[in-house]
C-alpha positions as CSV (number, residue, x, y, z in Angstrom):
1,M,18.1,-14.9,43.0
2,K,15.3,-17.2,41.7
3,R,11.9,-15.9,42.8
4,D,8.8,-17.7,43.8
5,K,6.6,-14.6,44.0
6,L,6.1,-11.2,42.2
7,T,4.4,-8.2,43.9
8,P,2.1,-6.1,41.7
9,E,2.6,-2.4,41.4
10,F,0.2,-0.4,39.3
11,V,1.7,2.4,37.3
12,T,0.8,4.7,34.4
13,T,4.2,4.5,32.7
14,M,7.0,2.2,33.5
15,P,9.9,3.3,35.7
16,D,13.3,3.8,34.2
17,K,14.9,1.3,36.7
18,L,12.9,-1.8,37.5
19,K,13.2,-3.5,40.9
20,E,13.6,-7.3,41.4
21,G,10.4,-9.0,42.5
22,I,8.0,-6.3,41.3
23,L,5.4,-6.8,38.5
24,Y,4.7,-3.3,37.0
25,I,1.3,-3.1,35.5
26,S,0.1,-0.3,33.2
27,F,-3.6,-0.6,32.3
28,K,-3.2,2.6,30.2
29,Y,-0.7,0.8,27.9
30,H,-2.0,-2.8,28.5
31,T,1.4,-4.0,29.5
32,A,3.1,-5.7,32.4
33,I,6.8,-5.7,32.9
34,H,9.1,-7.4,35.4
35,L,12.7,-8.5,35.7
36,C,13.0,-12.2,34.8
37,A,12.0,-14.3,37.9
38,C,15.2,-16.4,37.6
39,G,17.3,-13.4,38.7
40,C,19.2,-12.9,35.4
41,G,18.1,-9.2,35.2
42,Y,16.5,-9.3,31.8
43,K,13.4,-7.3,31.3
44,T,10.3,-9.4,30.6
45,I,7.5,-7.6,28.8
46,T,4.0,-9.1,28.7
47,P,1.4,-7.1,26.7
48,F,-2.1,-8.1,27.7
49,G,-5.6,-8.0,26.3
50,R,-5.1,-6.2,23.0
51,S,-4.3,-8.9,20.4
52,P,-4.7,-12.6,19.9
53,N,-0.9,-13.0,20.8
54,S,-1.2,-11.1,24.1
55,W,-1.5,-12.5,27.6
56,T,-4.6,-12.4,29.7
57,L,-4.2,-10.5,33.0
58,I,-6.6,-11.4,35.8
59,N,-6.6,-8.9,38.7
60,K,-8.3,-10.3,41.8
61,P,-8.7,-7.6,44.5
62,I,-8.6,-8.9,48.0
63,W,-8.6,-7.6,51.6
64,I,-5.6,-8.5,53.8
65,D,-5.1,-7.2,57.3
66,G,-7.4,-4.2,56.7
67,Q,-5.8,-3.2,53.4
68,D,-6.5,-3.7,49.8
69,A,-4.3,-6.0,47.9
70,N,-4.3,-7.6,44.5
71,L,-3.6,-11.2,43.2
72,I,-2.4,-11.1,39.6
73,T,-2.5,-14.0,37.2
74,L,-1.0,-13.9,33.7
75,T,-1.9,-16.6,31.1
76,P,-0.5,-18.3,29.2
77,S,2.9,-19.1,30.8
78,I,5.9,-16.7,30.5
79,G,8.6,-18.3,28.4
80,N,11.9,-16.4,28.2
81,F,13.3,-18.6,25.5
82,N,15.2,-15.8,23.9
83,F,17.1,-15.1,27.1
84,P,20.3,-17.0,28.0
85,C,18.5,-18.4,31.1
86,K,15.6,-19.9,29.1
87,S,13.3,-19.4,32.1
88,H,9.7,-20.7,31.8
89,Y,7.1,-20.2,34.5
90,F,3.4,-19.5,35.3
91,L,2.4,-16.4,37.3
92,T,-0.7,-17.4,39.3
93,E,-2.1,-15.1,42.0
94,N,1.4,-13.5,42.4
95,N,3.1,-16.9,42.8
96,I,5.6,-18.3,40.3
97,Q,5.3,-22.0,39.3
98,W,8.5,-23.0,37.5
99,I,8.3,-25.2,34.5
100,G,11.2,-27.5,33.8
101,K,14.7,-26.8,35.3
């Protein structure tokens, strides 16, 4: 199922089995992982902040209904061009903006 949103979950190490719609973030390993937002099931890995070829992760803490929450942005876009689905999207404040078809 094609997604329009990912929910951040902060972890030290990545779980063995990933859940659809969850963006797992490890600050210890400077990596975010999620299942491709198109629903194909391929694991999408986005290392952040350690090299010129990595993504930039912006974590914006917010307060919603009396609880802490986080809005996550990853830049640049996520292009899964090596996957059969060829998905391409931006992740901005947990929301997915699709590029192309």
